[in-house]
C-alpha positions in Angstrom: 243.0 71.3 -18.9 239.3 72.5 -18.4 236.4 70.4 -19.7 234.6 71.8 -22.8 231.2 73.4 -21.8 228.2 71.4 -23.0 225.5 73.5 -24.7 222.9 71.3 -23.0 222.1 70.9 -19.3 222.2 67.5 -17.7 218.3 67.4 -17.5 218.1 68.1 -21.2 220.3 65.2 -22.0 218.2 62.7 -20.1 215.8 60.6 -22.2 212.3 62.1 -22.4 209.0 60.3 -23.0 207.7 60.9 -26.5 204.6 63.2 -26.7 202.4 63.3 -29.7 200.8 66.6 -30.5 197.3 66.8 -31.7 196.7 69.9 -33.8 193.3 71.4 -33.6 192.3 73.4 -36.7 189.3 75.6 -36.2 186.6 74.6 -38.7 183.9 76.8 -40.2 180.4 75.7 -39.7 177.5 76.1 -42.2 174.3 75.5 -40.3 170.9 75.0 -41.8 167.8 75.7 -39.6 164.6 74.4 -41.3 161.1 75.4 -40.2 159.5 72.9 -37.8 156.7 71.0 -39.3 155.7 68.8 -36.3 152.2 69.3 -34.9 152.0 72.4 -32.7 155.8 72.7 -32.5 156.6 76.4 -32.3 160.1 76.4 -31.0 163.3 77.2 -32.9 166.8 76.0 -32.1 168.6 79.3 -32.2 167.4 82.8 -31.3 168.6 85.8 -33.4 171.1 86.7 -30.5 172.6 83.2 -30.7 172.8 83.4 -34.5 174.7 86.8 -34.1 177.2 85.1 -31.8 177.8 82.2 -34.2 178.1 84.5 -37.3 180.5 86.8 -35.5 182.7 83.8 -34.9 183.1 83.3 -38.7 180.3 80.8 -39.3 177.3 80.7 -41.7 173.7 80.2 -40.8 171.0 79.5 -43.4 167.5 79.7 -41.9 164.2 78.8 -43.6 161.8 81.8 -43.9 159.3 81.9 -40.9 161.3 79.3 -38.9 161.1 81.6 -35.9 157.6 82.8 -36.4 156.1 80.5 -33.8 158.5 81.9 -31.2 157.8 85.5 -32.4 161.1 86.0 -34.1 160.8 87.5 -37.6 162.9 86.9 -40.7 164.1 90.5 -40.3 165.4 89.7 -36.8 167.5 86.8 -38.2 168.6 88.7 -41.2 169.9 91.6 -39.1 171.7 89.0 -36.8 173.7 87.9 -39.9 171.7 84.8 -41.0 170.9 84.1 -44.6 167.1 83.7 -45.0 165.6 81.5 -47.7 162.1 80.2 -48.7 163.8 77.1 -50.4 163.4 74.2 -47.9 165.6 71.9 -50.0 168.4 74.5 -49.9 168.3 74.5 -46.1 168.4 70.7 -45.9 171.4 70.7 -48.2 173.6 72.4 -45.5 176.4 70.2 -44.1 175.0 70.7 -40.6 171.2 70.6 -39.8 169.8 71.9 -36.5 166.3 71.0 -35.5 164.1 70.8 -32.4 162.0 67.8 -33.5 163.6 64.8 -35.3 163.2 65.1 -39.2 160.4 63.2 -40.9 161.2 60.5 -43.5 160.3 63.0 -46.2 162.7 65.6 -44.7 165.5 62.9 -44.5 165.1 62.5 -48.3 166.2 66.2 -48.7 169.4 65.8 -46.5 172.7 65.2 -48.3 174.8 62.2 -47.6 177.5 62.7 -44.8 175.5 65.5 -43.2 175.7 66.2 -39.5 172.2 66.2 -37.9 171.6 67.7 -34.4 168.0 67.4 -33.1 165.9 65.5 -30.5 165.7 61.8 -31.1 162.4 61.0 -29.2 163.2 57.3 -29.4 159.6 56.2 -28.4 158.1 57.9 -31.4 160.6 56.5 -34.0 160.5 53.6 -36.4 163.1 51.3 -37.6 162.9 52.9 -41.1 164.1 56.2 -39.7 167.4 54.6 -38.6 167.8 52.6 -41.8 167.5 55.9 -43.7 170.2 57.6 -41.6 172.5 54.6 -42.3 171.8 54.7 -46.0 172.8 58.4 -46.1 175.9 57.8 -43.8 174.7 60.6 -41.5 176.3 61.6 -38.2 173.5 62.3 -35.8 173.5 63.8 -32.3 170.4 63.7 -30.0 170.5 66.8 -27.8 168.4 65.1 -25.0 171.3 62.6 -24.4 174.1 65.2 -24.2 175.6 65.3 -20.7 177.3 68.3 -19.1 180.4 68.2 -16.8 178.2 67.3 -13.8 176.8 64.3 -15.6 173.3 65.9 -15.9 171.3 66.3 -19.2 171.2 70.1 -19.8 168.6 70.1 -22.5 166.2 67.8 -20.6 166.7 69.8 -17.4 166.1 73.2 -19.1 162.8 71.9 -20.7 161.8 70.3 -17.4 162.3 73.6 -15.6 159.9 75.2 -18.0 157.3 72.3 -17.8 157.4 72.5 -14.0 156.9 76.2 -13.8 154.3 76.1 -16.5 152.3 73.4 -14.8 151.6 75.7 -11.9 150.7 78.7 -14.2 148.4 76.5 -16.2 146.7 75.2 -13.0 146.2 78.7 -11.7 144.5 79.6 -15.0 142.3 76.5 -14.9 141.1 77.2 -11.4 139.8 80.6 -12.3 136.2 81.4 -13.2 137.1 82.3 -16.8 138.1 78.6 -17.3 134.9 77.4 -15.5 137.1 76.4 -12.6 136.4 76.6 -8.8 137.2 80.3 -8.8 140.2 79.8 -6.5 143.3 82.0 -6.7 146.9 81.0 -6.1 148.2 83.6 -3.7 148.7 84.0 0.0 145.6 86.1 0.7 145.2 87.1 4.4 142.5 85.1 6.2 141.9 82.8 3.2 143.1 79.1 3.3 145.9 78.6 0.7 145.4 76.4 -2.4 146.5 72.8 -1.7 148.9 71.4 -4.3 150.1 67.8 -4.5 153.2 67.0 -6.7 154.0 63.4 -7.7 157.8 63.2 -8.4 160.7 65.1 -6.9 162.7 65.5 -10.1 163.4 68.7 -11.9 159.7 69.2 -13.0 158.6 68.5 -9.4 161.2 70.9 -8.0 160.2 73.8 -10.3 156.5 73.1 -9.8 157.0 73.3 -6.0 159.2 76.4 -6.3 156.5 78.2 -8.3 153.6 77.0 -6.2 155.3 78.1 -3.0 156.1 81.4 -4.6 152.4 81.9 -5.3 151.5 81.1 -1.6 150.2 77.5 -2.1 150.5 74.7 0.4 152.6 72.0 -1.2 153.0 68.3 -0.7 155.5 66.3 -2.6 155.5 62.5 -3.1 158.4 60.4 -4.4 159.8 56.9 -3.6 163.4 58.3 -3.6 164.3 59.7 -0.2 167.5 61.1 -1.8 165.4 63.1 -4.3 163.0 64.4 -1.6 166.0 65.4 0.5 167.7 67.2 -2.4 164.3 68.9 -3.2 164.1 70.4 0.3 167.7 71.5 0.2 167.2 73.2 -3.2 164.1 74.9 -2.1 165.8 76.0 1.1 162.8 75.2 3.3 161.0 72.3 4.9 157.8 71.2 3.1 155.6 68.1 3.4 157.3 65.2 1.7 156.3 61.5 1.7 157.1 58.3 0.0 154.3 57.1 -2.3 152.0 55.2 0.1 148.3 54.7 -1.0 147.0 55.8 2.5 148.8 59.1 2.6 148.4 59.8 -1.1 144.6 59.2 -1.1 144.2 61.5 1.9 146.3 64.3 0.2 144.3 63.9 -3.1 141.0 64.2 -1.3 142.0 67.6 0.1 144.0 69.1 -2.8 142.9 71.6 -5.4 145.7 70.8 -7.9 147.7 67.6 -8.5 150.8 67.6 -10.8 152.1 64.3 -12.1 155.8 64.4 -12.9 157.1 60.9 -12.6 159.2 59.0 -15.2 159.5 55.3 -15.7 161.9 53.1 -17.7 159.6 52.4 -20.6 156.4 54.3 -19.4 155.4 56.2 -16.4 154.0 54.1 -13.5 150.2 54.7 -12.9 150.2 56.1 -9.3 146.6 57.4 -9.2 143.7 55.1 -9.9 140.3 56.1 -11.2 138.8 55.5 -7.7 141.3 58.0 -6.3 140.3 60.6 -8.9 136.6 60.0 -8.2 137.2 60.9 -4.5 138.9 64.2 -5.5 137.0 67.5 -5.1 134.8 68.5 -8.0 136.5 71.2 -10.1 140.0 70.3 -8.9 142.8 70.2 -11.5 145.1 67.4 -12.7 148.1 68.4 -14.8 149.8 65.2 -16.1 153.3 66.3 -17.2 154.2 62.6 -17.6 151.7 62.1 -20.4 154.5 61.9 -23.0 155.5 58.6 -21.3 151.9 57.3 -20.9 150.8 59.4 -17.9 150.7 58.6 -14.2 146.9 58.9 -13.8 144.6 56.1 -14.8 142.1 58.7 -16.2 144.7 60.5 -18.4 144.2 60.8 -22.2 146.4 62.8 -24.5 145.1 66.3 -25.4 146.4 69.1 -27.6 147.3 72.8 -27.1 144.2 73.7 -29.1 141.9 71.6 -27.0 144.0 71.0 -23.8 141.4 70.0 -21.2 138.5 67.6 -20.5 136.5 66.7 -17.4 136.3 63.2 -16.0 134.6 62.4 -12.7 134.2 66.2 -12.2 137.9 66.8 -12.3 139.6 69.0 -14.9 142.4 67.1 -16.7 145.2 68.8 -18.6 147.3 66.2 -20.5 149.3 68.0 -23.3 152.6 66.2 -24.0 154.6 69.2 -25.2 154.0 71.8 -22.5 157.2 73.9 -23.2 155.9 74.6 -26.8 153.2 76.7 -25.1 155.9 79.1 -24.1 157.8 78.9 -27.3 159.9 82.0 -27.0 161.2 81.1 -23.5 161.7 77.5 -24.6 163.6 78.6 -27.7 165.9 80.9 -25.7 166.5 78.0 -23.3 167.4 75.5 -26.0 169.5 78.1 -27.8 171.6 78.7 -24.7 172.5 75.0 -24.7 173.2 74.7 -28.4 175.3 77.9 -28.9 178.3 77.0 -26.6 178.4 73.4 -28.1 178.3 74.7 -31.7 181.2 77.1 -31.0 183.1 74.3 -29.2 182.6 71.9 -32.1 184.1 74.6 -34.4 187.0 75.4 -32.1 187.9 71.7 -31.8 187.9 71.3 -35.6 184.6 69.7 -36.2 182.3 67.2 -34.5 184.7 64.3 -34.9 187.4 66.1 -32.9 184.9 67.6 -30.4 183.6 64.1 -29.4 187.1 63.0 -28.8 187.6 65.6 -26.2 184.1 65.8 -24.7 182.6 62.7 -23.1 179.2 64.4 -22.6 178.9 65.3 -26.2 179.9 61.8 -27.2 177.0 60.5 -25.1 174.6 62.3 -27.4 175.9 60.7 -30.6 173.8 57.9 -31.9 174.9 57.7 -35.5 178.5 58.1 -36.8 178.9 58.1 -40.6 175.9 55.8 -41.0 177.0 53.4 -38.2 174.6 53.1 -35.2 176.5 53.8 -32.0 173.7 53.9 -29.5 173.2 50.6 -27.6 169.8 51.8 -26.4 168.5 52.3 -30.0 170.1 49.1 -31.1 168.4 47.0 -28.4 165.1 48.9 -28.8 164.8 48.4 -32.6 166.8 45.2 -32.9 169.5 46.9 -35.0 173.3 46.1 -35.1 175.3 48.7 -33.2 179.0 49.5 -32.7 180.9 51.1 -29.8 181.8 54.6 -30.7 185.1 54.3 -28.8 186.2 51.6 -31.4 185.4 54.0 -34.3 187.1 57.1 -32.9 190.6 56.9 -31.6 
């Protein structure tokens, strides 16, 4: 007698491990973009093209009238891209998701509804304890875009703005050297028979790399100083050429500063930038030479540096022109806005596809790194230690 045929194969009858499915429901975003009120802040988070991409994916964008004016984007541009434009500031702040460049002021936080998602810069060094207490009281979920990491572990927003600051520092220096700015009348550019402009760059990070790239492109003679041999090696590899590099030694640095026409400071520190150039070193520099202190937002790396503004960006000290504006990318607001927008847009679409921010941070470690408040609970150890506030591990709150 033949055996009855089993409807299942032997493999199918073996015990299988249990798998739990996680269903992702695409969520619809309603994003509010208020007008920036911070001093000389002209950037905007999303360009009209980015708004068009977000709206075409089924989301809503409410933008305050003239929010893009500083970056030369009109209300009509946004309206045609599919955004709703309003003059009512409170209406924009009542959206479930707020997108800003600068962190909101305490008055602006008053307008935000409880349980709102806030995506902006944090700028921890400019904040007060009251700011975080207000976020906690409103049970806000907040994401700082300068702490978001990409798949390579880098900080895309910081890198993008550093690229602009590095390139801009050389453009600004070339402007300040010209006669129209009462400079030495020197021109960047490899003019036959004329010795090239000498540029010293302190710091071999992203700012230093892009400053070097731009200066070399304009025909300058570049010297880069940094105490990290790895960074100097990476800089040369990225530039694809051999340039003068040195660790920061007073003897070599003093010699380079005496000869240079432009020096760009782009070093960061843990709490503040280290002062690498003393007043004596500045006194020994050529009269009419230019200092661009990109590190001024962290205190500056020149002893003679004092914060200046975009309206009055320079001053002379010991015969040397100093440019110490902390927010250099805002000078090129349209380029900076496009750069920030390119970072925001894919993240916003990803958050929607994953079913909201809560699900997105489950799947994306880099995005989770940017989270510093979760439903009113402080999740950033750095903020907690800085302001002596109680903080919780995000991994214990999200499973």
